[in-house]
N, C-alpha and C positions, 0 to 999 in steps of 0.2 A: 504494500500500500504506500502511495506517495505521501510524504509528510508535508503538510502545509506550513510554510515559513512566513513569519512576520518580519517587519523591518529590523527588529533587534536580533532575530536569528541570522538574517543576512549579514548584519554588521559583525556579529560575533564570529561567524564562520568564514566570511570572505574578506572583510576589511580590517578587522583587528590584527590579523597576521601581517598586514602591510605597514604597521605602525612602529614607532620607536619609543624610547623612554619618555620623551616629552609628552606623548599622548596618554600616558598612565593607563594603558589598556582601554582607552576610551571610556573610563569610568566617570570622569568629571564632565562638566559642561564646557570646559575649555582646556586647551593645552597650556602648560606652564613652561616658559622658556627663560633660561638664564642669559641675560644680556652680556655681551663682551664689550668692554669699554673702548677697545682699539679697533672695533669693526662697525660698519654701518649695516643695518638690516634693510634689504631691498625687497619690496613687496609688489606683486602684480596679480591681477585677476583677469581671467578670460572665460567667456561662456560660449559653448558650442551647442547649437540647437538643431535637432533633427529637421531635415528639409531645407535648412539654410547652410549649415557647415558640413553636414554629412547626410547621405541618403537615408540611412537607417537599416538597409539590408546588408551592409558590410559585416564582416566578422567583428563581433563585439570587442575582441582583443585589439583589433586595428583601430576601432573607435576610441578605445581607452588610450592607446599609445598616441594617437593624434591629439587627443585632449591634453595629455600631459606634455607632449612635445611643443605645442604652440606656446605653452606657458614657459617651458624651458628656453624657448627662443627669446622671450622677453628678458630672461636672466642673461642670456648671451649678449643681447643688445646693450645691457648695462655693464658688461664686463664682470658679472657677478657669479659667484660659485653657488649653485642651487643646493639647499640643505633639506627642506621639507615642504609639504603642501597640505592644504585642506581641500576636500572634495565634497561638493553638493550634487547629488544625483536625483533627478525626478524621472520616474518611469511608470508607465501603465502597469497595474498589478498583473494583468494577464501575460505580460512579457518578462516579468522579473525573474522567474525561475530559470528561463533559458538564457537570458542576457547577462545577469549579474555574475555567475561563475566564470564565464569566458572573459567578461570585462575585467574582473579582478585579476585574472591570470595575465592579461595584457599589462595591467598596471605593475604587477609583480615583476614581469620580465624587464620592463623599462626602468623600474626602480633599481634593479641590479645593474642595468647598463649605465645609468647616469648617477648612481650613488645617492639616491634621494629616498625619503620615507614619508608616509602619510602620518599626519598628527591629529586629524579630526575631520569633522564635516557634518553632513546631514543627508539622510536618505528618506525620500517622500514619494508618494504615488502621484501620478499625473493623469489627466483625462485621456490624452491621445498620443502626445509626442514625448520623446526622450530629450531632456535638457541636462547639460553637464556644465557645472561651474567649478573651476579650480582656482584657488588662491595660492600662489607659490611664494616661497620665502627664500631669499639668497643673502649672501653677505659679500662685502668688499672691505678692504682696509679703509680706515677712516678717510672720507673725502676722495676716494679713488674710483667711484663709479663713473661711468662714461655718460655724459648728458647728450641732449640733442642740440644744444645751443652754443657749442664751443668752437665751431669752425671759424677760420680766419681767412682773409683775402689771400689768394695765392695757394691755399691748401688744395691738395688733390682729393678727388672722390674715387673711392675704391668699392668694389663689390666682390663678394665671395661666390664661388660656384657658377652655375649656369642659370640664366634667366628664362622664364617662360615655360619651363617644363610642366609645372603644376597646372597651369591654365590649359595647356595642350592635353594633359592627362584627363582633366575634368571634361573638356569638350569631346574627347574620344573615349570616354570611360567604358562605353558599351561596344567599342570596336574590337574585332577579333584579330586585327593585324598585330603581328609580333612587334613591329617597330614602335608601338605605343606603350609597351609594357613598362619601360623605365619611367615614362611620363606619368602613367597611372599610379605607379608605386610612389612617385614623388608627391602626388596629390594625396594618396592614402596615408603615407608615412613620411612626413617632412623630417629633415635631418637638422635638429637644432645645433647651431655652431657654438656650443658652450665652450669648448677648449680654445677655439679661435678667439671668442670674445674675451676670455681671461688673458690670452696672450697679447691682446691689443690694449690692455689697460694703461700702459705707459706710452702708447703710440698714438692711438685714436683720440681726437679731441671732441668729436661728436659721432654718434652712431645710432642706427635704428635697424630693426629687422624688417624685411620686405614682406608684409602681410597683405597690404592693399594695393600693391603694384609699384613698380619702380618710380614712376613719375610722381604719384601721390606721396610716397614716403620720402623721396628726395626733396619734394616741396617742403615737407616738415622740417628737414635739416636746414634748408635755405631760409625758410621763414623764421625759424627760431633763432637763427644766427644773423638775421637781417642782411642776407647776401643773396646773390644770384649764383646759379650753377649752370655752367656751359657743359652739356653732355655731348660727347662724341658718339653718335649712334653706330658709327662704323667700328667702334671698339667694343661694343657690347658682347659679352660671352653668350652666344646663342646656340641652341641645340640644332642638330642637323637632321632634317626630315625631308626626304626626297618626295614624300607624298603631300607635303604642304607647300604653299607658295610663300615667298619671302615676306610678303606683307603680313600674312597671318602669324608667322613666327615672330616678326618684329613687334607686332601689336601685343602678342602674348607676353613678350618680355617687358614692354613698356607699361602695359596697363593691367596685365593679369595679376591676380593675387595668389596668396598661399605658397610663395616660393620659400619664405623663411630663410633667405640668405641675409648676410649682414652687409649693410651699406654704411660706409664710414669715411670720415675725413681725417687727413693727417698732413703734416708738413712734408714737402717733396724730399726733404733730407732723409726720410725713412724708407725710400724706395728699395735700396739694397737689402735692408733688414726684412722688408715684406717679401722680397723674392726668396730669401733664405727660409723665412717662416712658411711660405707656401709650399716649398719643397719638403720641409720637415714634417708638416702635418698633412701633406698630400691633399690640399684644398686649393683650387684655383683662385687666385686673387688678381683682379683686373682693374687697372686704372681707367676709368671711363669719363672723367670730367675734371673740371677745375672750378674753384669758388672765386667769384669776382665781386666787385662792389655792386650793390643793388641798384639797378637802373630800370625800374618799371615792371620787370618780370622776374619771377623766382627761378624759372627753368627756361633755358634756351638750348637749341640744338646747334652744334658746330657744323659749319659748311654744309647746311642742308636746307632744302626748300620746305621740308616738313615743319609743322608747328606742333608743339606739345598740346595734347587734347585734355580736356577735363572729363575723363571717362573712366577713371579708376573706380574700384568697388566702394560703394557706400551703403550702409545699412538702412539709412533713411533719406 
């Protein structure tokens, strides 16, 4: 006979094993954390909603990993070392028994990969859709986190990895062509650049992760630093798809979201260091632009008749 479980049963069986000492076995209403005087605590929250950020029919383990990884990417963008997280999960009762065990297994796998633990949260039922909210905590040495507003005139703009893969994966998610497998995997399971972010803490003076598209997120860096960025679109690290035209690939790179690559500024003096770092950690780092004095536009394209469009992803 199948045993019916309530929310406390699910918490005890699947989520309590994911915690650490700060959670006190989830016996209290809140976690207790001993603060370190020489460190800053870095906190970020992201919500993923079924039908908006994931389809709902994916493997629950993959949904769990994506939920955790987009938060880990926020830590990477701050140059922070992730240490623990809170989870709030709302799910229809009828789906809980099938979803939660696999979801918890996905969290466990990525906790081991990224060295992070669950310290608390909430589990509730919902009427129709699954909603996942994670608040993640990280730390940096005192005053060593990387902001969005530190770029200077003459700084170079760098980006990690390849741009546009996730958007192409989403657009071709139901395609059977083998050539889209890497792109679909990029959409399903983003790779947070945590080690890279930490390695850039003494190099980058502004940084952001690309969640809403290169142009929109580059605009955040430019606007917060009150500068313009001249982007060389001929230098963008683009994927190679013979089945797609160049315009589709370029637009995916410029305006597609969910790449979760790091976009950062630094003094040109650091170019040699970045080449060595790229080789050491095996992550492509590409110089794609330069910061200039603000003159009416935050983003410009170098030597191109194209104009940046305001078409990146917005929730509202």
